[in-house]
C-alpha positions in Angstrom: 160.2 102.9 93.9 161.7 106.7 92.7 163.8 108.6 94.8 161.0 111.1 95.5 159.2 108.7 97.0 162.5 107.2 98.6 162.2 111.0 100.8 158.7 110.6 101.4 159.3 107.4 103.7 158.9 108.5 106.7 157.7 107.2 110.5 154.3 108.3 111.0 152.1 108.1 114.3 148.4 108.5 113.7 145.8 109.2 116.8 142.5 108.2 116.8 139.3 108.4 119.6 140.1 105.4 121.4 143.9 105.5 121.4 146.7 106.3 123.7 149.8 106.8 122.4 152.4 103.9 123.1 150.2 101.6 125.1 147.0 101.5 123.9 146.1 99.3 121.6 144.7 101.0 117.5 141.2 100.2 116.3 140.5 98.6 113.2 140.8 100.7 109.6 140.1 97.8 107.4 138.0 94.8 107.1 141.5 93.6 105.9 144.0 94.3 108.7 143.4 92.5 112.5 143.3 94.8 115.0 146.7 95.6 116.5 149.0 94.9 119.2 149.5 96.9 122.3 152.8 97.8 121.6 152.8 99.4 117.5 155.4 101.2 115.4 153.5 102.7 112.3 155.1 103.5 108.7 153.8 104.3 105.9 155.1 104.5 101.9 154.4 106.0 99.1 153.8 105.1 95.6 153.5 106.5 92.0 151.1 105.2 90.1 151.1 107.0 86.6 147.8 105.2 85.4 145.7 105.5 88.0 145.1 109.6 87.3 145.8 112.5 85.6 146.1 113.9 88.7 149.4 114.4 90.2 148.5 114.2 93.8 146.3 111.3 93.3 148.6 109.3 91.4 150.0 107.9 94.1 149.5 105.3 97.2 150.2 105.9 100.7 150.3 102.5 102.3 150.6 102.4 106.3 152.4 99.3 108.0 151.9 98.2 111.2 154.8 97.3 112.8 155.1 94.9 115.8 157.6 92.9 117.7 157.9 89.8 115.5 155.6 91.2 112.7 154.1 93.7 109.9 150.3 93.9 109.1 149.1 96.0 106.3 147.1 98.8 108.3 145.8 101.3 105.4 146.5 101.3 101.8 144.9 105.2 100.7 145.4 107.6 98.2 148.0 110.6 98.9 145.0 113.0 98.8 143.8 110.9 102.1 140.5 109.0 100.4 140.1 105.3 100.3 141.2 103.4 97.6 138.4 100.6 96.1 139.3 97.5 97.5 141.1 94.9 95.0 140.8 90.6 95.7 144.3 90.9 94.4 145.9 93.3 96.5 144.1 91.6 99.5 145.6 88.8 99.0 149.2 91.0 98.1 148.4 92.4 101.6 148.1 89.4 103.4 152.0 88.4 101.9 152.9 90.9 104.2 151.3 89.8 107.7 154.7 87.2 107.8 156.4 86.3 111.0 160.1 87.4 111.3 162.5 87.2 114.0 165.4 88.8 113.1 166.0 92.2 110.6 162.3 93.0 110.5 162.4 96.9 110.0 165.4 96.3 107.5 163.2 93.5 104.9 160.3 96.1 105.6 161.8 98.4 103.1 162.1 95.8 100.3 158.5 94.5 100.9 157.5 97.8 100.2 159.0 98.1 97.7 157.6 94.6 96.0 154.6 96.3 96.7 154.8 99.4 94.6 155.7 97.1 91.5 152.8 94.8 92.1 150.1 97.9 92.8 151.4 99.5 89.1 151.2 96.1 87.7 147.2 96.0 89.3 146.3 99.1 88.6 147.4 99.6 84.7 144.6 97.3 83.6 141.9 100.2 84.2 142.0 103.9 84.9 139.7 102.8 87.7 140.7 100.4 90.9 137.7 97.5 91.0 135.9 97.7 94.8 135.9 94.1 95.9 132.1 94.1 95.2 130.5 92.3 98.6 127.3 92.1 97.3 127.8 89.7 95.2 128.6 85.8 95.3 129.1 84.5 99.1 129.2 87.9 100.7 125.8 88.5 100.4 125.3 85.8 102.3 127.8 86.8 104.9 126.3 90.7 104.8 123.1 89.1 106.4 125.0 87.4 109.4 126.2 88.5 112.3 123.3 90.5 113.5 123.3 90.8 117.6 119.7 91.7 117.6 116.8 90.2 115.6 113.5 91.1 114.8 112.0 89.4 118.1 115.2 90.4 120.3 114.9 94.3 120.7 113.2 94.9 117.4 111.4 97.7 118.9 114.4 99.6 118.6 116.4 102.4 121.0 112.9 103.5 122.3 111.8 100.4 123.7 115.3 99.9 125.0 115.6 103.3 126.9 111.7 102.5 128.0 113.2 99.4 129.5 116.7 101.2 130.9 114.0 103.5 133.2 112.1 100.6 134.3 115.5 98.6 135.5 117.2 101.3 136.8 114.9 102.9 139.0 116.1 100.7 141.6 119.4 100.7 140.5 120.5 104.7 141.1 120.4 105.6 137.9 122.2 102.4 136.2 122.4 99.6 134.4 124.0 96.8 135.8 125.7 93.7 134.0 123.2 90.7 135.1 120.6 93.0 133.5 122.3 93.9 130.4 120.5 91.4 127.9 116.6 91.9 129.5 117.4 95.4 129.4 118.8 94.9 125.4 116.2 92.2 124.4 118.5 89.6 124.7 117.2 85.9 125.8 120.9 84.7 126.2 122.0 85.7 129.5 125.9 84.6 129.2 125.6 85.6 125.6 124.3 89.0 126.7 126.9 89.1 129.8 130.0 88.2 126.9 128.6 91.0 124.9 128.7 94.1 127.6 132.5 92.5 128.9 133.8 93.7 124.9 131.6 97.0 124.7 133.3 97.7 128.0 136.4 96.8 127.3 136.8 99.0 123.8 136.3 101.6 125.7 138.7 101.1 128.9 135.4 100.9 131.0 136.0 99.7 134.5 133.3 97.8 137.1 130.0 95.7 136.0 127.3 99.1 135.1 126.7 101.6 132.7 124.5 104.7 132.9 121.9 105.6 129.8 124.7 107.8 128.1 126.6 104.4 127.7 124.0 102.4 127.1 123.2 104.1 124.1 127.0 103.7 122.7 126.5 99.9 123.4 123.1 100.2 121.4 124.3 102.0 118.3 127.6 99.7 118.2 125.3 96.3 118.1 122.4 97.8 116.1 125.1 99.4 113.5 124.5 97.2 110.0 127.4 97.6 108.5 129.3 94.4 108.4 132.6 95.6 109.7 131.3 96.9 112.4 129.2 93.8 113.6 132.3 91.4 113.1 134.8 93.8 114.7 132.0 93.2 117.8 132.7 90.0 117.3 135.8 89.8 117.1 136.5 91.4 120.6 133.8 88.9 122.1 136.6 86.5 120.9 140.0 88.6 121.9 138.7 88.8 125.6 142.3 89.8 126.1 142.5 92.5 123.5 145.8 92.0 122.2 144.0 91.5 118.6 144.8 87.8 118.2 142.1 85.2 119.1 144.2 81.9 120.6 142.4 78.3 120.9 141.7 78.7 124.2 139.6 82.1 123.2 138.1 80.3 120.4 137.5 77.4 122.9 135.8 80.0 125.3 133.4 81.6 122.7 132.4 77.8 121.3 131.2 77.3 124.8 129.4 79.9 125.1 127.3 79.8 121.8 126.8 76.3 122.0 125.5 77.1 125.7 123.3 80.0 123.8 121.8 77.5 121.4 120.8 74.4 123.8 123.6 72.3 121.8 125.1 70.7 124.9 127.1 68.3 122.5 129.0 70.4 120.6 129.8 72.5 124.7 130.9 69.1 125.4 133.0 69.2 122.0 134.1 72.2 122.1 138.2 71.8 122.8 138.1 69.4 119.9 136.6 71.5 117.5 138.5 75.0 118.6 141.4 72.8 117.5 139.3 72.1 114.0 139.2 76.0 113.3 142.7 76.5 114.6 143.8 73.9 112.4 141.8 75.5 109.5 142.8 79.2 110.1 146.0 78.9 111.6 148.0 76.6 108.8 151.3 78.1 110.1 150.8 77.1 113.8 151.4 80.9 114.8 149.4 79.9 117.8 146.7 82.6 116.9 143.9 83.9 114.1 143.6 87.3 113.2 139.9 89.4 112.4 140.7 88.9 108.6 140.7 84.8 108.7 137.0 85.1 110.8 136.2 87.3 108.0 137.0 84.6 105.2 135.0 81.9 107.0 132.4 84.5 107.1 132.1 85.2 103.5 132.1 81.3 102.6 128.2 80.3 101.4 127.1 77.4 100.3 127.2 77.0 96.1 124.0 77.6 94.9 123.5 77.7 91.1 119.8 79.3 90.1 119.8 78.8 86.2 118.0 82.3 84.5 114.8 80.5 83.4 114.1 79.2 87.2 115.2 82.7 88.4 112.6 84.4 85.8 109.7 81.6 87.2 110.5 82.5 90.4 110.0 86.6 89.9 106.5 85.1 88.2 105.3 83.3 91.4 106.2 86.5 93.4 104.4 88.3 91.5 101.2 86.6 91.5 101.8 85.1 95.0 101.0 88.6 95.9 97.4 89.5 97.8 95.0 91.1 95.8 91.8 92.1 97.2 88.7 92.6 94.9 85.9 95.8 95.9 83.6 93.7 94.1 81.8 91.7 97.1 80.4 89.5 94.4 83.4 88.6 92.3 84.9 88.0 95.8 82.4 85.6 97.2 82.4 83.9 94.0 86.2 83.4 94.1 86.3 82.6 97.4 83.6 80.0 97.2 84.9 78.8 93.9 88.3 77.6 95.5 86.7 76.7 99.0 85.0 73.9 96.7 87.7 72.7 94.5 89.7 72.2 97.9 87.6 70.3 100.3 84.8 69.1 97.7 85.2 65.4 99.1 84.2 67.2 102.6 81.4 69.0 101.0 79.4 66.2 99.7 79.9 63.9 102.8 78.6 67.1 104.8 75.9 68.2 102.5 74.7 64.2 102.6 74.9 64.1 106.3 73.2 67.3 107.1 69.9 66.5 104.5 69.8 63.1 105.6 69.4 64.9 109.2 66.7 67.4 108.0 64.9 64.9 106.2 64.3 62.5 109.4 63.5 65.6 111.3 61.4 66.4 108.9 59.5 63.0 108.8 59.1 62.9 112.6 57.9 66.5 112.7 55.3 66.0 110.3 53.7 62.7 111.8 53.8 64.1 115.1 52.0 67.0 113.5 49.7 65.0 111.9 48.5 63.2 114.9 45.7 65.1 116.7 45.1 63.9 120.1 48.9 64.1 120.7 49.4 67.7 119.1 46.2 69.0 120.5 48.2 68.4 123.6 51.6 68.8 123.9 51.4 71.2 120.4 54.6 71.6 118.9 56.8 70.8 121.7 56.2 67.3 121.0 57.2 67.9 117.7 60.1 69.1 118.0 61.6 66.2 120.6 60.7 63.5 118.4 62.3 64.9 115.3 65.4 65.7 117.1 65.2 61.8 118.8 65.2 60.6 114.7 68.3 62.4 114.1 69.8 61.0 117.3 69.1 57.4 116.7 70.7 57.9 113.0 73.8 59.6 114.5 74.4 57.3 117.4 74.4 54.5 114.9 76.7 56.0 113.0 79.1 57.6 115.4 80.5 53.9 115.4 81.8 53.5 112.0 84.4 56.1 111.6 85.9 54.1 114.2 85.5 50.7 112.3 89.9 50.9 111.5 89.7 47.5 109.8 86.9 48.8 107.5 88.2 52.3 107.0 91.7 50.5 105.8 89.9 47.6 103.8 88.1 50.3 101.5 91.1 52.9 101.2 93.9 49.8 100.1 91.2 47.7 98.2 88.3 50.0 96.9 88.8 53.3 95.0 86.2 54.7 97.7 89.5 56.8 98.6 89.1 59.0 95.3 85.7 60.4 96.6 85.3 59.6 100.2 88.2 61.6 102.7 89.0 58.5 104.4 91.8 60.6 106.2 89.0 62.6 108.0 87.0 59.4 109.6 88.1 61.4 113.1 87.3 64.0 112.2 84.1 63.3 111.3 83.6 61.2 114.3 83.7 64.5 116.8 81.3 66.1 114.1 78.4 63.5 114.9 79.1 63.9 118.4 78.5 67.7 118.5 75.1 66.7 116.1 74.3 64.4 119.1 74.8 66.8 121.4 72.5 69.1 120.1 69.9 66.8 119.1 70.0 65.6 122.8 69.6 69.2 123.7 66.6 70.0 121.8 65.2 66.6 122.5 65.7 67.3 126.2 64.5 71.1 126.4 61.7 70.3 124.5 60.4 67.9 127.4 61.4 69.2 130.3 60.6 72.6 129.3 57.5 72.7 127.4 55.5 69.5 126.8 55.8 67.9 130.3 54.7 71.5 131.6 51.7 71.1 129.3 50.8 67.9 130.4 51.0 68.9 134.1 49.1 72.0 133.9 46.4 70.1 131.2 42.6 70.5 132.2 41.2 66.5 133.3 38.8 67.3 129.5 41.5 68.0 127.4 44.1 65.5 129.2 41.9 62.7 128.9 43.3 61.7 125.3 46.5 61.7 127.3 45.3 58.7 129.6 46.2 55.4 127.1 49.5 56.5 126.8 51.1 57.8 130.4 48.0 57.0 132.4 46.5 59.5 135.1 47.9 62.7 134.9 51.0 63.2 136.6 51.4 65.8 139.5 55.0 66.1 138.9 58.1 65.4 136.8 58.6 62.4 139.1 55.8 60.5 137.5 58.0 60.6 134.0 61.1 60.4 135.7 60.5 56.8 137.7 60.0 54.5 134.4 62.1 53.3 132.5 62.0 55.7 129.9 63.0 58.7 132.2 65.5 56.7 134.3 67.5 55.4 131.0 67.0 58.5 129.4 68.7 60.8 132.5 71.3 58.2 133.0 72.5 58.2 129.4 72.5 62.2 129.4 74.7 62.0 132.4 77.0 59.5 131.1 77.4 61.2 127.5 77.8 64.2 129.4 81.4 63.0 131.1 82.2 61.1 128.1 82.5 64.1 125.7 83.4 66.8 128.9 87.0 64.1 129.0 87.1 64.0 124.9 87.9 67.5 124.9 91.7 68.7 124.2 91.7 70.4 127.4 91.1 67.4 129.3 92.7 64.3 126.9 95.9 66.4 126.2 96.1 67.2 130.4 96.4 71.0 129.9 93.4 71.8 132.9 95.4 72.8 136.0 92.6 70.6 138.5 93.4 70.3 141.9 95.9 67.3 143.2 92.9 65.0 143.6 91.6 65.5 140.8 94.4 65.2 138.4 93.3 61.7 137.2 90.8 63.3 135.3 92.8 64.4 132.7 94.8 62.5 130.4 94.8 60.3 127.7 94.0 57.1 130.0 90.3 59.3 131.6 89.8 60.1 127.9 90.4 56.2 127.1 88.2 54.8 129.8 85.6 57.1 129.4 84.9 56.6 126.1 83.8 53.0 126.7 81.0 54.1 128.4 79.4 53.6 125.1 78.4 50.2 125.7 76.4 51.2 128.6 75.2 54.2 126.9 73.9 52.0 123.3 72.1 49.2 125.8 70.4 52.3 127.8 69.4 53.4 124.2 68.2 50.6 122.9 65.5 50.5 125.9 64.8 53.9 125.8 64.1 53.3 122.6 61.6 50.6 123.2 60.0 51.6 126.2 57.9 54.6 124.5 55.4 56.4 125.8 54.1 57.2 122.8 54.2 54.4 120.4 53.1 50.9 121.1 53.4 49.1 118.0 57.0 47.5 117.5 57.5 48.2 114.2 57.3 51.9 115.1 60.3 51.7 117.5 63.0 52.1 115.5 65.8 52.6 117.5 67.2 49.4 117.4 66.7 49.2 113.5 69.7 52.3 113.4 72.0 50.6 115.4 71.6 47.0 114.3 74.5 46.8 111.3 76.9 49.5 112.5 76.8 47.3 116.5 77.0 44.1 114.6 80.1 46.1 112.9 81.8 47.2 115.2 81.9 44.1 117.4 82.9 42.6 114.5 86.1 44.7 114.4 87.0 44.6 118.3 86.6 40.5 118.0 89.2 40.8 115.1 90.9 42.5 116.9 91.1 40.6 119.8 92.2 37.5 118.3 94.7 38.8 115.4 96.6 40.9 118.7 96.3 37.4 121.2 98.0 35.2 117.9 100.8 38.3 117.3 102.7 38.5 120.2 106.6 39.7 119.2 109.5 39.2 119.9 111.3 42.0 121.1 115.0 42.4 119.6 116.6 46.1 120.6 115.1 48.4 123.0 116.6 51.8 123.2 116.4 55.0 124.8 117.3 58.1 123.3 117.2 62.0 124.1 114.1 63.8 124.5 112.4 60.8 126.0 111.8 58.4 123.1 112.0 54.8 123.5 112.2 52.6 120.3 111.2 49.0 120.1 112.6 46.8 117.4 110.5 43.6 117.0 110.2 40.4 114.9 107.4 41.2 111.7 104.6 38.6 112.4 103.6 36.5 109.7 101.6 38.0 107.2 101.8 41.1 108.9 101.8 43.2 105.6 101.7 47.4 105.7 102.1 50.1 104.0 104.8 53.2 104.7 102.9 55.7 107.0 100.7 53.2 108.9 100.3 52.9 112.4 99.4 49.8 114.7 98.4 49.6 118.5 100.8 48.4 121.3 100.1 46.4 124.0 102.1 46.1 127.5 100.5 44.0 130.2 103.2 44.8 132.4 101.7 48.9 132.0 98.1 47.9 131.4 96.4 44.5 130.3 94.0 46.9 128.6 95.3 49.5 127.0 96.4 49.6 123.9 98.1 52.6 122.0 98.6 53.7 118.0 102.3 54.5 117.2 103.8 55.2 113.5 105.4 52.0 112.4 109.1 53.8 111.6 110.6 49.8 109.5 109.9 50.3 106.2 108.0 47.4 103.9 110.7 45.7 103.3 112.6 45.3 106.2 112.6 42.2 108.1 111.6 43.5 111.2 108.8 45.9 113.1 110.1 49.4 115.0 108.4 52.4 116.6 109.3 55.5 117.9 107.3 56.2 121.4 107.7 59.6 123.2 107.1 60.1 126.6 103.9 62.0 126.5 101.7 60.9 129.2 101.1 58.4 132.2 101.1 54.8 130.3 104.3 56.1 127.9 106.2 57.4 131.1 105.4 53.4 132.6 106.4 51.9 129.4 109.9 53.7 128.9 110.3 52.9 132.3 110.0 49.0 132.3 112.0 48.9 129.6 114.6 50.9 131.1 115.2 48.2 133.8 116.2 45.9 131.0 118.6 48.1 129.8 121.8 49.0 130.2 124.0 52.2 129.2 125.7 51.6 125.1 128.9 49.9 124.1 131.4 50.1 121.4 129.9 53.3 120.1 126.7 52.4 120.1 123.6 54.9 120.1 120.7 55.7 122.4 121.4 56.5 126.3 120.2 53.2 127.2 119.8 50.2 124.7 119.7 46.4 125.3 119.5 43.4 121.9 118.4 40.8 122.2 121.3 38.5 120.3 121.6 34.4 119.6 122.2 33.0 122.3 122.3 33.0 126.3 122.0 35.9 128.6 119.8 37.7 126.7 117.5 40.4 128.4 114.0 39.2 129.6 111.6 41.6 127.7 108.4 42.5 128.4 105.8 41.1 126.5 104.3 43.1 123.8 101.6 42.4 121.6 100.0 44.2 118.3 97.7 44.9 116.1 97.4 46.3 112.7 98.1 47.9 110.4 95.8 50.6 110.2 95.4 52.7 107.0 97.0 57.0 107.6 97.5 59.8 105.2 100.6 59.2 104.6 100.3 55.9 103.2 99.0 57.2 99.9 102.3 59.4 99.0 103.0 57.0 96.2 100.2 57.9 94.2 102.4 61.7 93.5 105.6 62.1 91.1 106.7 64.3 93.9 106.0 64.6 97.5 106.9 67.5 100.5 106.6 65.4 103.9 106.8 67.4 107.0 107.7 66.0 110.0 107.4 68.1 113.2 109.4 66.3 116.2 108.2 63.3 117.2 105.6 63.6 114.0 108.4 62.8 111.8 108.2 58.9 112.3 106.1 57.7 109.6 107.9 59.8 107.0 110.5 58.2 108.1 109.0 54.9 107.3 108.1 57.1 103.6 111.9 57.7 102.8 113.3 54.1 103.5 110.4 52.9 101.1 111.6 55.6 98.2 115.1 54.2 98.8 114.2 50.6 98.5 111.4 50.9 95.9 114.3 52.8 93.5 116.6 50.7 94.0 114.7 47.7 93.4 113.5 49.1 90.7 117.1 49.9 89.4 118.1 47.0 90.2 115.8 45.1 87.8 116.7 47.3 84.7 120.0 46.3 85.5 119.4 42.6 85.6 116.6 43.5 82.4 120.2 44.8 80.6 122.3 42.2 81.4 119.9 39.1 80.7 118.5 40.6 77.4 115.2 42.7 77.2 113.5 39.9 75.7 114.2 38.0 79.1 114.7 40.7 81.6 110.4 41.4 80.6 109.5 37.3 81.3 111.5 37.5 84.2 109.0 40.2 85.6 107.0 39.2 88.1 103.1 40.1 88.1 104.0 41.3 92.1 106.8 43.6 90.2 104.6 45.6 87.8 102.1 46.1 90.2 104.7 47.9 92.3 105.6 50.0 89.5 102.7 50.5 88.9 101.3 51.9 92.2 105.0 53.7 92.9 104.8 56.7 91.3 107.4 58.8 93.8 110.5 60.3 91.7 111.3 62.7 93.8 110.8 63.7 97.7 111.4 66.4 100.2 111.7 65.7 103.9 111.8 68.8 106.2 111.9 67.3 110.0 111.9 70.2 112.2 112.5 69.8 116.2 113.8 71.6 119.0 116.2 69.7 120.9 119.7 68.5 119.5 119.3 65.6 120.5 116.6 64.4 118.5 118.6 64.2 115.7 119.8 60.7 117.5 116.0 59.0 117.0 117.2 58.3 113.2 120.7 59.2 113.1 121.4 55.9 111.2 118.3 56.3 108.5 119.4 59.1 107.8 123.2 58.0 107.4 122.0 55.3 105.3 119.3 57.0 103.1 122.2 59.8 102.3 124.7 56.9 101.1 122.0 55.1 99.5 120.4 58.0 97.8 123.0 58.4 94.7 120.7 59.9 92.3 119.5 62.3 94.4 115.8 61.6 94.5 115.0 62.3 97.8 116.4 66.3 99.4 117.0 65.9 103.3 116.1 68.5 105.9 117.1 69.0 109.2 115.8 71.8 111.2 117.0 73.0 115.1 114.4 75.2 116.4 116.4 75.9 119.4 119.6 77.5 117.5 119.3 81.0 116.3 118.3 81.9 112.9 121.7 82.2 109.9 122.7 85.1 110.6 122.9 86.2 114.1 125.9 86.6 116.1 125.2 83.3 118.7 124.8 81.4 115.9 127.6 82.5 113.7 130.8 80.3 115.6 128.2 77.5 115.0 127.6 77.6 111.0 131.2 78.8 110.9 131.7 75.2 112.8 129.1 73.6 110.7 131.1 74.3 107.4 134.3 73.3 108.2 133.6 70.0 109.7 130.8 68.9 106.7 133.7 69.7 104.4 136.3 67.8 105.9 134.7 65.2 107.7 131.2 65.1 105.7 129.4 64.8 109.4 127.2 67.5 110.5 128.1 69.4 114.2 124.6 69.2 115.0 122.8 66.4 113.7 125.7 64.2 113.8 124.7 62.6 110.6 125.5 63.3 107.2 122.6 65.5 106.4 123.5 69.4 106.9 121.3 71.1 109.1 119.7 74.6 109.1 119.3 77.1 112.3 115.4 77.9 113.3 112.1 77.4 111.4 111.8 77.3 107.9 110.6 79.8 105.7 107.5 77.5 104.6 106.9 79.8 102.0 110.4 79.3 100.3 109.4 75.9 100.3 107.0 76.2 98.4 107.7 78.3 96.2 111.2 76.8 95.3 109.0 73.1 94.9 106.9 75.3 92.4 110.0 76.1 90.6 111.5 72.7 90.3 108.2 71.0 89.5 106.1 73.3 87.6 103.1 71.6 86.0 103.3 69.2 88.7 101.0 68.2 91.4 102.5 67.8 94.7 101.3 66.0 97.5 102.3 67.7 100.8 102.2 65.0 104.4 102.2 66.8 107.5 102.5 65.2 110.9 103.1 67.0 114.0 101.2 69.0 115.9 98.1 70.6 115.3 100.0 74.5 115.1 101.9 74.3 112.0 98.9 72.7 110.7 97.1 75.9 109.0 100.0 77.5 107.8 100.9 74.2 105.2 97.1 74.3 104.6 97.0 77.5 103.6 99.9 78.2 101.6 99.1 74.8 99.6 95.9 76.2 99.1 97.4 79.3 98.0 100.3 77.9 95.4 97.8 75.8 94.1 95.3 78.4 92.7 98.1 81.1 92.0 100.6 78.7 90.1 100.4 76.2 88.2 101.7 73.6 90.1 98.9 71.7 92.3 99.8 71.0 96.5 97.4 68.7 97.7 97.5 68.7 101.6 97.0 65.6 103.5 97.3 65.5 107.7 97.7 63.7 110.3 97.7 65.5 114.1 98.5 64.2 117.4 
């Protein structure tokens, strides 16, 4: 430092809009400096940097230091002309070196430190005529700049106009003021507690007293929280944590903001461990044990983004996909119709030919019967086309009443899809949907048949003249005087009873009734729910019996071989009876031993049971469970969560209805709170020896085929589970790991024993397994609302993460109760997650080794990344969960299949 520079060394006091001399704190002027203490002395010095610029005035750098009672902090580094210098990473590190605790001779040492800074600045700037700015648009800074948003698209995204409108509505009843308690409502922030703390921070910054503000203050608040500057958002967040406004964050303040963030994101487990996580943050950011952290510590933590490297080739391919996936509109209606039709047939050709065949058969039967009665002149002259329509519809009814039994013959369908190649052309996954379509066909047939009789041909018989009616005497007897003539015969009674029973069964099978969505009076509540659906559906036994009676006692047909109803029904009814008999015999001999019971958060009951001898199944399949202690007659389907290689069976049952609620109750009675760190809210284990709990008797029936079991046909699979829909996917994930492990062991044995010996020792079953198992890469996405849900499969997740050494399975957990990454309400959770996972290898949200994501996945990005990674491949997409997500995943699979070289086959299983 030159003598001229030394003469320029002086004390200065800079004043800002919010500064009060000697008492109030000075606001932050640079992201590299921390908030200042209430009592601050400020010193500035200028350094000559000859190479920086040719101008004399620009050749000096002015450093302003904040001198506290026990420390020194760099306030700002500026050019002598008052302009800000471009930031440099090395300068940043150097500036931090000045912020050291000192108790003796602080002012004396400050001059020496400033002199040292001068030499370093000269060295740093000598390499370039133009200082280098720390570019926040690169590397991890990009991630941070997206963060700390206080207002998202769903929270006050309409801007100030919407906020002002809500203020006017709220303040109208409060003398034109907005209270703190309604601040969150006004700005569109759901979390009231978080909004209250934000209000306090903004008011504290402006030295406001009281708990209400006017519109002008609200506009100031809004401008600050909606500011897109990262520095401004960082400062606001820091002010929220720094409740005593001393410019430092203590461990107690960190604990409070962790509890607040956990509460806002519905993370009860983190809220309970707030003290432990606060200590973790202080340990990481306060290595010198000063007892506080500064704003620059928070910034450093926010700038730590996950390491992601994208190859140039992949980046280019990604950009090409983005261009291809842009929606295009063809103005030519013919070309547009052709393209849409082509895509539809490519995606649905299996369903298309089955539906076309079904509709064709019905049209053929209707036409055949219509023409037959059109040719019967004696009948047609009296009853006209009405009888033709009635008989044509009746013929389709016979066919559909027989066909509707086949899609529910589960054993037959499972055998066909497992043992034959019919699955290539027949969409067995849609068997229940086809069952519903047939039910719609039956409804239409019944409508045409009944209306044609009651509104058309019966009135013609009643009002016909004796001469015209005479040919009908041999069919109906004396001319009827009223409808009672037709109703009192077996044909009429059976027809009316069938219509009533089918109306009851069809109504209670509707989703609004079956899922209990109908808000009926309390006495009628039992008409909703699965039990009402299950029992009412068994009315079909009476309906089919009456259908045979109705088909035998016909008015217009007397010859036995023309009474064809029993012919249609014979084979399907016999097949269905054999199905039910098989299920009855098999389930009665498959009473299982309960080995473990656990009740988890989210009302989920887990049953681990012995595996009966000969019980062979595939991952993704399901089985029926019966518990006589709840109901001896009810059987309910649940996906198998154990893998075929396990020596036990397991199911995870979520409490959604009456039966599952009672099942949870009877098993909870024999459970106790877990000990020795075991998982679950309640738990019971069967051990070798005495004093074992007495579990209720459980029967199982199965296994039965499901869409997810076909995953082995694909080299790449995308598995998506929504909530409890993760159950079949968990079995698949375990099976993939087991198969890969078995294959590695076989290859290792072959190398040890020599190629020839290894080949000879390979069994036919192993060769068949290798042939059938094609999966080499799996992506598993589990999306759930509650943090406690991750306890359901915690052990399995950790096991997969530990065993999958070759990174075959990519696991992604999403907790939708947490605000999206980048939101200020989840910022501290994200910091904690990064710290804890780096230090302990455990995710704080899921409690597993798999790092969780926040909010909902961007499914388009998921598909795009898979398309980039697996060009020219066929990917199997398997989804299990609520129907809400089905449309989006299916549409994306279709879009990417049509517009990229990667083909996505979508399979779903809804509940």
